[in-house]
C-alpha positions in Angstrom: 0.0 0.0 0.0 1.2 3.5 -0.8 1.3 6.1 1.9 0.0 8.7 -0.5 -3.7 9.6 -0.3 -4.0 11.2 -3.7 -2.3 10.8 -7.1 -1.9 13.6 -9.7 -0.7 13.3 -13.3 0.3 16.4 -15.4 0.7 16.3 -19.1 2.9 19.2 -19.7 3.8 21.5 -22.7 6.7 23.7 -23.7 4.9 25.4 -26.5 5.1 29.2 -26.9 2.1 31.2 -25.7 0.1 31.7 -22.6 -2.6 29.0 -22.9 -1.8 25.4 -23.9 -4.0 22.7 -25.3 -1.2 20.3 -24.5 -1.6 20.7 -20.7 -3.9 18.4 -18.8 -4.2 17.8 -15.1 -5.9 14.7 -13.6 -6.2 13.3 -10.1 -7.6 10.4 -8.2 -7.9 9.3 -4.6 -7.3 5.9 -3.1 -9.1 2.7 -3.8 -10.6 2.2 -7.2 -12.5 5.5 -7.9 -12.2 6.9 -11.4 -9.6 9.5 -12.0 -11.0 12.9 -13.0 -9.8 16.0 -14.8 -9.0 19.2 -13.0 -10.6 22.1 -14.8 -8.3 25.0 -15.6 -8.9 28.4 -14.2 -9.4 29.7 -17.7 -10.5 27.9 -20.9 -7.0 26.3 -21.1 -4.2 25.8 -18.7 -1.2 28.0 -18.5 2.0 26.8 -17.1 1.8 29.5 -14.4 -1.8 28.3 -13.7 -0.5 24.8 -13.0 2.1 26.3 -10.6 -0.6 28.2 -8.8 -2.8 25.2 -8.5 0.1 23.1 -7.1 0.8 25.8 -4.5 -2.8 26.5 -3.4 -5.2 23.8 -4.5 -3.6 20.4 -5.1 -4.9 17.7 -2.8 -2.8 16.9 0.2 -0.5 13.9 0.6 -0.4 13.6 -3.2 2.1 11.9 -5.4 2.3 14.2 -8.4 3.7 13.0 -11.7 5.0 15.2 -14.5 5.4 13.9 -18.1 8.7 15.7 -18.9 12.4 15.4 -18.2 13.5 17.4 -15.2 17.1 17.3 -16.0 19.6 16.7 -18.9 22.3 14.1 -19.6 25.4 14.5 -17.3 26.8 11.1 -16.4 28.1 10.4 -20.0 30.2 13.4 -20.2 30.6 14.4 -16.6 28.8 17.6 -17.1 25.5 19.0 -18.6 27.3 21.3 -20.9 30.9 20.2 -21.3 33.2 23.2 -22.1 30.8 25.8 -20.7 32.2 27.3 -17.5 28.7 28.0 -16.2 27.7 24.4 -16.4 26.1 23.5 -13.1 27.1 20.7 -10.8 23.7 19.3 -10.0 20.0 19.5 -11.3 19.0 22.3 -8.8 21.8 24.4 -10.2 20.5 23.6 -13.8 17.0 24.8 -12.9 18.5 28.0 -11.5 20.6 28.6 -14.6 17.5 28.1 -16.9 15.5 30.5 -14.7 18.3 33.1 -14.9 18.5 33.0 -18.7 14.7 32.8 -19.2 13.4 35.0 -16.3 11.8 37.6 -18.8 9.9 35.0 -20.8 6.2 34.9 -19.8 4.5 31.8 -18.5 7.6 29.9 -17.6 8.7 29.8 -21.2 12.3 28.7 -21.8 13.0 29.3 -25.5 15.8 31.7 -24.7 17.8 28.9 -23.0 18.2 26.8 -26.2 19.2 30.0 -28.2 21.8 31.0 -25.6 25.2 31.0 -27.3 26.8 28.6 -24.8 23.8 26.2 -24.6 22.9 26.1 -28.3 25.7 23.8 -29.5 24.2 21.0 -27.1 20.7 21.0 -28.6 19.1 20.0 -31.8 16.9 22.9 -32.8 14.6 23.7 -35.7 16.0 24.9 -39.0 18.5 22.0 -39.2 20.5 23.5 -36.4 22.1 20.6 -34.6 25.0 21.5 -32.3 28.1 19.4 -32.4 27.8 18.7 -28.7 24.3 17.2 -29.2 26.0 13.8 -29.5 25.1 12.7 -32.9 22.3 10.3 -33.9 19.5 10.5 -31.4 21.6 12.6 -29.1 22.8 12.1 -25.5 20.7 10.2 -23.0 20.5 10.1 -19.2 21.0 6.8 -17.4 17.2 6.5 -16.9 16.6 6.8 -20.5 19.0 4.0 -21.4 17.1 1.9 -18.8 13.8 2.9 -20.6 15.2 1.6 -23.9 16.2 -1.7 -22.2 12.6 -2.1 -21.2 11.4 -1.8 -24.7 10.4 1.9 -24.6 11.6 4.5 -27.1 13.0 7.5 -25.1 14.0 10.8 -26.7 17.0 12.9 -25.7 15.9 15.9 -23.7 18.4 17.8 -25.8 16.3 17.3 -28.8 13.8 20.2 -29.5 12.5 19.0 -32.8 9.6 16.8 -33.8 6.2 15.8 -32.5 7.6 13.3 -30.0 10.3 15.5 -28.5 10.0 16.5 -24.8 13.0 19.0 -24.7 10.9 22.1 -24.8 8.6 20.8 -22.2 11.5 19.8 -20.1 13.1 23.2 -20.2 9.9 24.9 -19.2 9.4 22.3 -16.5 12.8 23.2 -15.0 11.5 26.8 -14.4 8.5 25.3 -12.6 10.8 23.1 -10.5 12.9 26.0 -9.7 9.9 27.9 -8.5 8.9 24.9 -6.3 12.4 24.3 -5.0 12.3 24.1 -1.2 8.4 24.0 -1.3 7.6 20.7 -2.9 10.2 17.9 -3.1 11.0 16.3 -6.5 12.3 12.7 -6.2 15.0 11.6 -6.5 16.8 15.1 -6.6 15.2 15.5 -3.1 14.7 12.6 -0.7 11.3 10.8 -0.7 9.5 12.6 2.2 7.9 10.4 4.9 4.8 12.7 4.8 3.3 15.4 2.7 3.3 15.6 -1.1 6.0 14.8 -3.6 6.7 15.1 -7.3 8.1 12.5 -9.7 8.9 12.3 -13.4 6.6 9.9 -15.3 6.6 8.6 -18.8 3.0 8.2 -20.1 4.1 5.4 -22.5 5.1 3.3 -19.5 1.6 3.8 -17.9 0.1 2.8 -21.1 2.1 -0.3 -21.5 1.3 -1.4 -17.9 -2.4 -0.9 -18.7 -2.1 -3.3 -21.6 -1.7 -0.9 -24.5 0.7 -2.0 -27.3 3.4 0.5 -28.3 1.7 1.4 -31.5 -1.5 2.1 -29.7 -0.2 3.8 -26.6 -2.3 6.9 -27.3 -6.1 6.7 -26.4 -8.4 9.0 -28.3 -11.8 7.7 -27.2 -13.3 7.1 -23.8 -14.0 3.4 -24.5 -10.2 2.7 -25.1 -9.3 4.7 -22.0 -11.7 2.7 -19.8 -10.4 -0.6 -21.1 -6.9 0.6 -19.9 -8.2 1.9 -16.7 -9.8 -1.5 -16.0 -6.5 -3.2 -16.3 -5.2 -0.9 -13.6 -8.1 -1.8 -11.3 -9.8 1.6 -11.7 -13.4 2.4 -12.1 -14.2 3.8 -15.6 -14.1 7.5 -16.5 -17.5 9.0 -17.2 -18.6 9.9 -20.7 -18.3 8.5 -24.1 -16.9 9.4 -27.5 -13.7 11.2 -28.3 -11.0 12.5 -26.0 -7.7 14.1 -26.9 -4.5 12.2 -25.9 -3.3 14.8 -23.5 -6.3 14.3 -21.2 -6.4 10.6 -21.7 -2.7 10.3 -20.8 -3.2 12.4 -17.7 -6.2 10.4 -16.6 -4.6 7.0 -17.2 -1.3 8.1 -15.5 -3.1 9.2 -12.4 -4.6 5.8 -12.0 -1.3 4.2 -12.9 0.6 6.1 -10.1 -2.1 4.9 -7.6 -1.6 1.3 -8.8 2.2 1.3 -8.6 3.3 3.8 -5.9 3.3 1.2 -3.2 5.9 -0.9 -5.1 9.1 -0.5 -3.1 11.4 -1.6 -6.0 10.2 1.3 -8.1 11.7 3.7 -5.5 15.0 1.7 -5.5 16.2 1.1 -9.2 19.6 -0.6 -9.3 21.2 2.2 -11.3 20.0 5.1 -9.3 23.2 6.0 -7.5 23.4 9.2 -5.3 25.4 10.9 -8.2 22.7 10.0 -10.8 20.0 11.2 -8.3 21.6 14.5 -7.7 22.4 15.2 -11.4 20.1 13.4 -13.8 17.3 12.1 -11.8 15.1 9.1 -12.7 11.8 8.3 -14.4 9.5 6.7 -11.8 8.4 3.2 -12.8 11.7 2.4 -14.6 13.8 -0.2 -13.1 
């Protein structure tokens, strides 16, 4: 049994603008009750709106999962940005660096970071701009992303900012959110798992879909019937309604129920390759062993 009383999943977005169709927030309590969506304060969520909700309205004793990468590769090269004097020594420092460079961007945007002359060589950006330090091929990966691949998943480098499946933009914007929450809400494993209160983790919605019986080529659910079939595998009551649903909302709903189903598994909090050095720099995707 998990000690958490509530489970929240947030499908995040790094897109430009102040309101984002790509953000969805869902939560569920204990037991088998159906997960439900959290209505945004306006027609669509903003990133700042999610931050405000986490600080003021999120349920207590909650395990909160974010579908983004809260850090960048470090272990492979011994640095986030080899050759850059300002390259931080840990993830908390990385969040602070992103915030310092992007502080003038509205709604926790982080486009300026990828365009910074010292950071740019490490990213793959639009317009065919791939820096030499990106790593070639699919780019540099964190230790947890190598573990994802070993489990049959298809991770993308957080240094890749191009393509529909990339998570780099969302990850950079998420680092500004984690900087704002630093010292207020712990993010495992950069911060120790607290014995009480709420905590945040990184999640990968494709992992939740796999555990709910969805094959890799059908991980996205775009109708309520498919979502409820997956929820049933996780022991959850069905979500209300019928017909179409966008994959951002279905990902959030399923991932909230998945967190409830797996949060009590001690092995998921103790992956073999999660050393203190990895925890401090790169972090880990909850559920990957």
